[in-house]
C-alpha positions as CSV (number, residue, x, y, z in Angstrom):
1,M,28.2,16.6,56.2
2,M,31.3,18.2,54.8
3,A,31.1,21.5,52.8
4,M,33.0,21.8,49.6
5,Y,34.5,25.2,50.4
6,D,36.3,26.4,53.4
7,K,35.0,29.6,55.2
8,S,38.2,31.6,54.6
9,K,38.0,31.0,50.9
10,L,34.3,31.9,50.8
11,D,35.0,35.1,52.7
12,E,37.7,36.0,50.2
13,I,35.4,35.3,47.2
14,E,32.6,37.4,48.8
15,K,35.1,40.3,49.3
16,E,36.3,40.0,45.7
17,L,32.8,39.7,44.3
18,K,31.8,43.0,46.0
19,R,35.0,44.6,44.5
20,W,34.1,43.3,41.0
21,E,30.6,44.6,41.3
22,K,31.8,48.0,42.2
23,E,34.8,48.4,40.0
24,C,34.3,46.3,36.9
25,L,30.5,45.6,36.6
26,G,29.5,49.1,37.7
27,R,31.6,50.8,35.1
28,S,30.4,48.4,32.4
29,I,26.7,49.0,33.1
30,E,27.2,52.7,32.9
31,T,28.3,52.5,29.3
32,L,26.5,49.3,28.3
33,P,23.3,48.8,30.3
34,E,21.8,45.3,30.6
35,R,18.7,44.5,28.5
36,D,15.4,45.7,30.0
37,R,13.6,42.4,29.5
38,P,13.5,40.1,32.6
39,F,16.2,37.4,32.9
40,I,14.1,34.4,33.7
41,T,13.9,30.7,32.8
42,A,11.2,29.2,30.7
43,S,9.3,28.7,34.0
44,S,9.7,32.4,35.0
45,V,12.3,31.7,37.7
46,P,14.5,34.8,38.0
47,I,18.2,34.3,37.1
48,D,21.1,36.2,38.6
49,R,23.8,37.6,36.4
50,L,26.6,35.5,38.0
51,Y,26.9,32.4,40.2
52,T,29.9,31.6,42.4
53,P,30.8,29.2,45.2
54,L,28.8,31.5,47.5
55,D,25.6,30.1,45.9
56,V,26.5,26.5,46.8
57,K,28.5,27.3,50.0
58,D,26.9,24.6,52.2
59,W,27.1,22.0,49.4
60,D,28.4,18.5,50.2
61,Y,29.8,16.7,47.1
62,F,28.9,13.2,48.2
63,E,25.4,14.1,49.4
64,K,24.5,16.2,46.3
65,L,26.6,14.8,43.5
66,G,28.6,11.6,44.1
67,F,29.7,9.5,41.1
68,P,27.7,8.1,38.2
69,G,26.1,4.8,38.8
70,E,26.1,5.3,42.6
71,Y,23.7,6.9,45.0
72,P,22.3,9.6,44.8
73,F,22.6,9.1,41.0
74,T,22.6,12.9,40.3
75,R,25.3,12.3,37.6
76,G,23.5,9.3,36.0
77,V,22.4,5.8,36.7
78,H,25.1,4.1,34.7
79,P,28.8,4.3,35.6
80,T,29.9,4.8,32.0
81,M,26.7,6.5,30.6
82,Y,27.1,7.2,26.8
83,R,30.7,6.1,26.7
84,S,29.4,2.5,26.5
85,R,26.5,3.2,24.1
86,P,24.3,6.2,23.2
87,W,20.7,6.5,24.4
88,T,17.9,4.6,22.6
89,M,16.7,6.7,19.7
90,R,13.0,6.1,19.9
91,M,10.9,8.1,17.5
92,F,7.2,8.5,18.6
93,S,5.3,7.4,15.5
94,G,1.8,6.3,14.4
95,F,-0.9,7.4,12.1
96,G,-3.8,6.0,10.1
97,T,-3.8,2.2,9.8
98,A,-1.5,-0.4,11.2
99,E,-0.2,-0.9,7.6
100,E,0.8,2.7,7.2
101,T,2.5,2.9,10.6
102,N,4.3,-0.4,10.1
103,E,5.8,1.0,6.9
104,R,7.0,4.1,8.9
105,Y,8.6,2.0,11.6
106,K,10.6,0.1,8.9
107,Y,11.6,3.4,7.3
108,L,12.9,4.8,10.6
109,M,14.7,1.5,11.5
110,H,16.4,1.6,8.1
111,H,17.6,5.1,8.9
112,G,19.1,4.1,12.4
113,E,16.2,4.2,14.9
114,T,17.1,1.9,17.8
115,G,13.7,1.6,19.6
116,L,10.1,1.8,18.6
117,S,7.4,4.1,20.2
118,V,3.7,3.8,19.3
119,A,1.4,6.8,19.1
120,F,-2.3,5.7,19.2
121,D,-5.3,7.7,17.8
122,F,-7.8,9.1,20.2
123,P,-10.5,6.4,19.9
124,T,-7.8,3.8,20.9
125,L,-6.7,6.0,23.8
126,Y,-10.2,6.1,25.1
127,G,-10.8,2.4,24.6
128,Y,-13.1,2.6,21.6
129,D,-13.0,0.5,18.4
130,T,-12.7,2.4,15.0
131,D,-16.3,1.6,14.1
132,D,-17.8,2.8,17.4
133,P,-19.9,6.0,17.0
134,H,-17.7,7.7,19.5
135,S,-14.8,7.3,17.1
136,E,-16.4,9.2,14.2
137,G,-14.1,11.8,12.6
138,E,-11.1,10.8,14.8
139,F,-9.7,7.8,13.0
140,G,-5.9,7.8,12.7
141,K,-5.5,11.5,13.1
142,C,-3.1,11.7,16.1
143,G,-1.8,8.1,16.0
144,V,-2.5,4.6,14.7
145,A,-5.8,2.9,15.2
146,I,-5.5,-0.4,17.1
147,S,-8.8,-2.2,17.8
148,S,-7.8,-5.8,18.0
149,L,-5.0,-8.4,18.2
150,K,-5.2,-8.6,14.4
151,D,-4.3,-4.9,14.1
152,M,-1.4,-5.4,16.5
153,E,-0.1,-8.3,14.4
154,I,-0.2,-6.1,11.3
155,L,1.5,-3.2,13.1
156,F,4.5,-5.4,13.9
157,A,4.6,-7.6,10.9
158,G,8.2,-8.2,9.8
159,I,9.6,-6.5,12.9
160,P,11.8,-8.5,15.3
161,V,10.1,-7.6,18.6
162,D,12.5,-10.0,20.4
163,K,15.4,-7.8,19.3
164,I,14.0,-4.2,19.6
165,S,12.2,-2.6,22.5
166,T,8.8,-1.0,22.1
167,S,7.2,1.8,24.0
168,M,3.5,2.4,23.9
169,T,1.9,5.7,24.9
170,I,-1.4,4.3,26.2
171,N,-3.0,4.9,29.6
172,G,-6.7,4.1,30.3
173,P,-6.8,0.9,28.3
174,A,-3.0,0.1,28.8
175,P,-3.5,-3.4,30.2
176,V,-5.6,-4.3,27.2
177,V,-3.2,-2.9,24.6
178,W,-0.3,-4.5,26.5
179,G,-2.3,-7.8,26.2
180,F,-2.4,-7.3,22.4
181,Y,1.3,-6.8,22.3
182,I,2.2,-9.8,24.4
183,S,-0.2,-12.0,22.5
184,M,1.2,-10.7,19.2
185,A,4.7,-11.8,20.3
186,E,3.4,-15.2,21.5
187,N,1.7,-15.7,18.1
188,K,5.2,-15.1,16.5
189,G,6.6,-17.8,18.8
190,I,8.4,-15.4,21.2
191,R,8.1,-16.0,24.9
192,P,6.9,-13.0,27.1
193,D,10.0,-13.1,29.2
194,I,12.1,-12.3,26.1
195,I,10.4,-9.1,25.0
196,S,11.2,-5.7,26.3
197,G,9.5,-2.3,26.3
198,T,7.3,0.1,28.2
199,I,3.6,0.8,28.6
200,Q,2.9,4.3,29.7
201,N,0.1,3.2,32.0
202,D,0.2,6.5,34.0
203,I,-3.5,7.3,34.7
204,L,-2.9,9.9,37.4
205,K,-1.3,12.3,34.9
206,E,-4.4,11.8,32.7
207,Y,-6.7,13.2,35.4
208,I,-4.1,16.0,35.9
209,A,-3.3,17.0,32.3
210,Q,-4.0,14.9,29.2
211,K,-7.5,13.8,30.0
212,S,-7.6,10.5,28.1
213,F,-8.9,8.6,31.2
214,I,-11.8,6.1,31.2
215,F,-12.4,4.7,34.6
216,P,-12.4,6.4,38.1
217,P,-9.1,6.7,39.9
218,E,-9.5,3.8,42.3
219,P,-10.2,1.0,39.8
220,S,-7.7,2.5,37.5
221,M,-5.0,2.2,40.2
222,R,-6.1,-1.4,40.7
223,L,-5.4,-2.1,37.0
224,I,-2.0,-0.5,37.2
225,V,-1.0,-2.5,40.2
226,D,-2.2,-5.6,38.4
227,T,0.2,-4.8,35.6
228,F,3.1,-4.3,38.1
229,E,2.4,-7.8,39.6
230,Y,1.9,-9.6,36.3
231,G,5.0,-7.8,34.8
232,Y,7.6,-8.9,37.4
233,K,6.3,-12.4,37.3
234,E,5.9,-12.9,33.5
235,L,7.7,-10.1,31.7
236,P,10.8,-9.2,33.8
237,R,12.3,-7.1,31.0
238,W,9.2,-4.9,30.6
239,N,8.7,-1.5,32.2
240,T,5.1,-1.6,33.4
241,V,4.7,2.1,33.9
242,S,6.2,5.3,32.4
243,I,5.4,8.0,34.9
244,S,4.9,11.0,32.7
245,G,5.7,14.6,33.2
246,Y,5.6,15.2,29.5
247,H,1.9,15.8,29.2
248,I,1.9,17.9,32.4
249,R,4.4,20.2,30.8
250,E,2.6,20.2,27.5
251,A,-0.5,21.4,29.4
252,G,1.4,24.4,30.5
253,S,3.2,23.6,33.8
254,T,6.5,25.0,34.9
255,A,9.6,22.7,35.0
256,V,9.2,22.5,38.8
257,Q,5.5,21.5,38.6
258,E,6.4,18.9,36.0
259,L,9.0,17.5,38.3
260,A,7.0,17.6,41.5
261,F,3.7,16.4,40.1
262,T,5.4,13.5,38.2
263,L,7.4,12.3,41.2
264,A,4.3,12.7,43.4
265,D,2.4,10.4,41.0
266,G,5.3,7.9,41.0
267,L,5.3,7.8,44.8
268,E,1.6,7.2,44.8
269,Y,2.0,4.2,42.5
270,V,4.6,2.8,44.8
271,R,2.3,3.2,47.9
272,A,-0.5,1.5,46.0
273,A,1.6,-1.5,45.1
274,I,3.0,-1.8,48.7
275,E,-0.5,-1.6,50.1
276,R,-1.4,-4.5,47.8
277,G,1.4,-6.5,49.4
278,L,3.9,-6.4,46.6
279,D,7.6,-6.4,47.5
280,V,9.1,-3.0,46.5
281,D,12.3,-4.5,45.3
282,K,10.4,-6.7,42.9
283,F,8.4,-4.1,41.1
284,A,10.4,-0.8,41.6
285,P,13.3,-1.7,39.2
286,R,10.8,-1.8,36.3
287,L,9.3,1.7,37.0
288,S,10.3,4.2,34.4
289,F,9.7,7.9,33.8
290,F,9.0,10.2,30.8
291,F,10.0,13.9,30.8
292,N,9.6,16.9,28.6
293,A,12.6,18.8,27.2
294,H,11.7,22.4,26.8
295,N,13.6,25.4,25.5
296,D,15.6,26.5,28.6
297,L,18.8,24.4,28.4
298,F,20.0,24.7,31.9
299,E,16.6,24.5,33.6
300,E,15.9,21.2,31.8
301,I,19.3,19.7,32.7
302,A,18.8,20.7,36.4
303,K,15.3,19.1,36.3
304,Y,16.6,15.7,35.2
305,R,19.5,15.8,37.8
306,A,17.2,16.8,40.6
307,A,14.7,14.1,39.6
308,R,17.2,11.3,39.9
309,R,18.4,12.6,43.3
310,I,14.9,12.9,44.8
311,W,13.7,9.6,43.5
312,A,16.7,7.7,44.8
313,R,16.3,9.3,48.3
314,E,12.6,8.6,48.5
315,M,12.9,5.0,47.4
316,K,15.8,4.3,49.7
317,E,14.7,6.3,52.8
318,T,10.9,6.4,52.6
319,F,10.1,3.1,51.1
320,K,13.2,1.2,52.4
321,A,14.1,-0.4,49.1
322,K,17.3,-2.4,49.4
323,D,18.1,-3.2,45.7
324,P,20.1,-0.2,44.2
325,R,18.1,-0.8,41.0
326,S,15.0,0.2,42.9
327,W,16.6,3.6,43.5
328,W,17.3,4.2,39.8
329,M,15.3,6.7,37.9
330,R,15.4,5.7,34.3
331,F,13.6,8.0,31.9
332,H,12.7,8.7,28.3
333,T,12.6,12.3,27.0
334,Q,10.6,13.9,24.3
335,T,11.3,17.4,23.0
336,A,8.5,20.0,23.7
337,G,5.7,19.8,21.1
338,V,4.1,22.8,22.7
339,S,7.2,24.9,21.8
340,L,6.9,24.3,18.1
341,T,5.5,27.0,15.8
342,A,3.4,26.7,12.7
343,Q,5.1,30.0,11.5
344,Q,8.6,29.5,10.1
345,P,8.6,25.7,10.8
346,Y,12.3,25.3,9.9
347,N,13.1,27.2,13.1
348,N,11.7,24.2,14.9
349,I,14.8,22.1,13.9
350,V,16.9,24.5,16.0
351,R,14.5,24.4,18.9
352,V,14.5,20.6,18.9
353,T,18.3,20.4,18.7
354,I,18.6,22.6,21.9
355,Q,16.0,20.5,23.7
356,A,17.5,17.2,22.7
357,L,20.9,18.5,23.8
358,A,19.4,19.3,27.2
359,A,18.0,15.7,27.5
360,V,21.4,14.2,26.6
361,L,23.4,16.5,29.0
362,G,20.8,15.6,31.6
363,G,21.4,11.8,31.2
364,T,18.3,10.5,29.4
365,Q,18.0,6.8,28.6
366,S,16.0,7.2,25.5
367,L,14.9,10.2,23.3
368,H,12.3,11.3,20.8
369,T,12.9,14.4,18.8
370,N,9.9,16.1,17.4
371,S,9.7,16.9,13.7
372,M,9.7,20.4,12.3
373,D,6.2,20.1,10.8
374,E,4.3,18.9,13.9
375,A,2.6,22.2,14.6
376,L,0.9,21.7,11.2
377,A,0.4,17.9,10.9
378,L,1.8,14.5,11.9
379,P,5.4,14.2,10.6
380,S,6.2,13.6,7.0
381,K,8.9,11.0,6.2
382,E,11.5,13.6,5.4
383,A,10.7,15.7,8.6
384,A,10.9,12.5,10.8
385,R,14.2,11.6,9.2
386,V,15.7,15.1,10.0
387,A,14.5,14.7,13.6
388,L,16.2,11.4,13.9
389,R,19.4,12.7,12.2
390,T,19.4,15.5,14.9
391,Q,19.9,12.8,17.6
392,Q,22.5,11.1,15.5
393,I,24.6,14.3,15.0
394,I,24.4,15.0,18.8
395,A,25.5,11.4,19.5
396,H,28.3,11.1,17.0
397,E,29.5,14.6,16.1
398,S,29.0,17.0,19.1
399,G,31.4,15.5,21.6
400,V,28.9,15.7,24.5
401,T,28.9,11.9,24.9
402,N,32.6,11.7,25.6
403,T,32.4,12.5,29.3
404,I,29.7,11.9,32.0
405,D,27.7,14.8,33.3
406,P,30.0,17.4,31.7
407,L,28.2,20.4,33.4
408,G,28.3,18.8,36.9
409,G,30.0,21.2,39.3
410,S,28.8,24.3,37.5
411,Y,27.9,26.9,40.2
412,F,24.8,27.9,38.2
413,L,23.6,24.4,37.4
414,E,24.1,23.0,40.9
415,Y,22.3,26.0,42.4
416,L,19.4,25.5,39.9
417,T,19.3,21.7,40.7
418,D,19.1,22.4,44.4
419,Y,16.4,25.1,43.8
420,M,14.3,22.6,41.8
421,E,14.7,19.9,44.5
422,E,13.7,22.3,47.3
423,E,10.6,23.6,45.4
424,T,9.6,20.0,44.6
425,Y,9.5,19.1,48.3
426,N,7.5,22.3,48.9
427,Y,4.9,20.9,46.4
428,F,5.0,17.5,48.1
429,D,4.0,19.3,51.4
430,K,1.1,21.0,49.6
431,I,-0.1,17.7,48.1
432,D,0.2,15.9,51.5
433,S,-1.8,18.7,53.1
434,L,-4.7,18.1,50.7
435,G,-4.7,14.4,51.6
436,G,-2.5,13.0,48.8
437,V,-2.5,12.8,45.0
438,I,-6.0,11.5,44.3
439,P,-7.8,13.9,46.8
440,A,-5.7,16.7,45.3
441,I,-6.9,15.7,41.8
442,K,-10.5,15.6,42.9
443,K,-10.1,19.1,44.5
444,G,-8.6,20.5,41.2
445,F,-5.3,21.4,42.8
446,F,-3.0,20.2,40.0
447,Q,-5.3,21.4,37.3
448,K,-5.4,24.9,38.6
449,E,-1.7,25.1,39.2
450,I,-1.0,24.2,35.6
451,A,-3.7,26.5,34.2
452,D,-2.3,29.4,36.1
453,S,1.2,28.7,34.9
454,A,0.0,28.3,31.3
455,Y,-1.8,31.7,31.5
456,R,1.3,33.4,32.9
457,Y,3.6,32.1,30.2
458,Q,1.2,33.1,27.4
459,K,0.8,36.6,29.0
460,E,4.6,37.0,29.1
461,I,4.7,36.4,25.3
462,E,1.8,38.7,24.6
463,E,3.4,41.5,26.7
464,N,6.8,40.9,25.0
465,K,8.4,39.9,28.2
466,R,9.4,36.7,26.5
467,T,10.6,36.3,22.9
468,V,9.4,33.5,20.6
469,V,11.2,33.9,17.3
470,G,8.8,34.2,14.4
471,I,5.8,34.9,16.7
472,N,6.2,38.1,18.6
473,D,9.6,39.0,17.1
474,Y,11.3,38.4,13.8
475,A,8.0,37.6,12.2
476,T,7.4,37.5,8.5
477,E,4.4,37.4,6.2
478,E,5.7,34.7,4.0
479,P,3.4,31.7,3.4
480,V,4.4,28.4,4.8
481,K,5.8,26.1,2.1
482,I,6.3,22.6,3.4
483,E,5.1,19.2,2.3
484,L,2.7,17.7,4.8
485,L,1.8,14.1,5.5
486,K,-1.1,12.6,3.6
487,M,-2.8,9.5,5.0
488,D,-4.4,6.8,2.9
489,P,-8.0,8.0,2.3
490,E,-9.2,4.4,2.2
491,G,-7.6,3.5,5.5
492,E,-10.7,3.9,7.7
493,R,-12.8,1.8,5.3
494,R,-10.2,-0.9,5.3
495,Q,-10.0,-0.9,9.1
496,T,-13.7,-1.1,9.7
497,G,-14.0,-3.9,7.1
498,R,-11.3,-5.8,9.0
499,L,-13.2,-5.4,12.2
500,K,-16.4,-6.7,10.6
501,K,-14.6,-9.7,9.2
502,L,-12.9,-10.5,12.6
503,R,-16.2,-10.4,14.5
504,E,-17.8,-12.8,11.9
505,S,-14.9,-15.3,11.8
506,R,-13.9,-15.6,15.5
507,D,-15.0,-18.6,17.7
508,R,-18.2,-17.2,19.3
509,K,-18.2,-19.5,22.2
510,K,-14.6,-18.9,23.1
511,Y,-15.1,-15.2,22.7
512,E,-18.2,-15.0,25.0
513,S,-16.7,-17.3,27.7
514,S,-13.5,-15.1,27.8
515,L,-15.6,-12.0,28.4
516,D,-17.5,-13.8,31.1
517,R,-14.2,-14.7,32.8
518,L,-13.0,-11.1,32.4
519,R,-16.1,-9.7,34.0
520,K,-15.8,-12.0,37.0
521,A,-12.1,-11.1,37.4
522,A,-13.0,-7.4,37.3
523,E,-15.8,-7.8,39.9
524,G,-13.5,-9.7,42.2
525,D,-10.0,-9.0,43.3
526,E,-7.9,-11.4,41.2
527,N,-5.3,-10.0,38.8
528,V,-7.1,-9.2,35.5
529,M,-4.2,-9.7,33.2
530,P,-4.6,-13.4,32.6
531,A,-8.3,-12.8,31.8
532,I,-7.4,-10.0,29.5
533,K,-5.0,-12.2,27.7
534,D,-7.7,-14.9,27.2
535,A,-10.1,-12.3,25.7
536,V,-7.4,-11.0,23.4
537,H,-6.5,-14.5,22.1
538,A,-10.2,-15.0,21.5
539,Y,-10.1,-11.9,19.4
540,A,-12.3,-9.7,21.6
541,T,-11.8,-6.1,20.5
542,L,-10.4,-3.2,22.5
543,G,-13.9,-1.7,22.7
544,E,-15.5,-4.9,23.8
545,I,-12.9,-5.6,26.6
546,C,-13.0,-1.9,27.8
547,G,-16.8,-2.2,27.6
548,V,-16.7,-4.9,30.3
549,F,-14.6,-2.7,32.5
550,R,-16.9,0.3,31.9
551,E,-19.8,-1.8,33.1
552,V,-18.0,-2.9,36.2
553,F,-16.0,0.2,37.1
554,G,-18.1,3.0,35.6
555,E,-16.6,6.1,33.9
556,Y,-14.9,9.1,35.4
557,K,-16.2,12.6,34.9
558,D,-13.7,15.4,35.2
559,L,-14.0,18.3,37.5
560,A,-14.4,21.6,35.7
561,I,-11.8,24.2,36.8
562,F,-12.4,27.9,36.2
């Protein structure tokens, strides 16, 4: 290891720093005292007034930083980053029926969106059909309702899925919804090895944060490894998991917790796949990640840089991956929905801009920018277009894409990156001491850590230790005047009618035999994806396929944390 700075220079800097503090800083504070609120990050990490080479004095350039496109990838996974092309602008969209969402996709593509991202409603996330009693009152409210291959065909009608990548935020029923997408492409005459995209497929963070799980952890992990294996054999351009810190952060975690818990989940998936006997260099290049972009610009940039460095080290040194692409951390970012306010919603455009800038300066591969109205409703057309334009202005007008990792070498940023890395490994040690990720979930460790963090953050706002513009400072009594999205009131009726017609018209014998095959696959140890595909092509619905898995695997009941 070779330190960046020589000792004599550091001694000189330390001497001059003390002089500055006494002669310059001291006099200034006497006449202009510093603000009395704490100087902390969004995660409540204390921040010093100044950072110098003394804060990174043992820092080795090649170990900590290196060059873009090379290990440890702190500066990015591609040698040219955005000088070759900007990130994928992938707006998270979905509401009501497949028809309504299809129209929104075409609208956004017309305005320059370069990748698709599907938001599903809660019945779909939980593996229920629209006409299931469990779905009552929830149709299309937080995303699009997809109950069958027919719905998926309508969702992507007129969209060239062989030319644009699609991300789908789906977890418990991810293999089934993926089966819908693959089968939809096949019915268009497009081979599976041509299509590209991502299924989130990250069940561990569901137990930790978002809670849209279905099955217990062990069979859920089996399904995920099945998708890894099927993916590298049949869909080499598809990311079979998007390991998500986004929902962990939205639940109230700190940036370090988001980083540590997300990476711990990722490492757990790698272990499970290796235990199955899969070659790490076959499945690891298709692992992807999904992070939050919160308000604190530098904390978020440091988080992304630390994430790449930790992941590269663990894949190379712990799991002995040989292919450099197995060391890459490729990630999508979404701006922080939890930071948006219903009061003064136009302020959210500024928040989202800062958050998106952090993601870009941190080297994201794709980005969703939240719309200004999302604290009130799903995005209107105009609000979604402004959110997309925010990305386009950053990409084409701000100048931040001209050079790679422009903040690399900043004493403050490098200190913060090192801090987040160190704290992440401290969390790894705690998780290991509890027996690993799944035992820690069952003991409520992650859930309590996040709950405590969320409580602390809210308390800081209520005690005015933290300012939220328009909430606890600069508030007004003016009513909110903004046009909100209105969904088709006949959408649910149309959707249930389509399901009724599908069940009446499908080949009954083919349908029943496909579910029998699926049940046998689930009860045994063969990869379930081929059986899922058969059932999908037989027009079995999402609820019917997940119903087979519920019978075989059972359902998970969450541990209450107080």
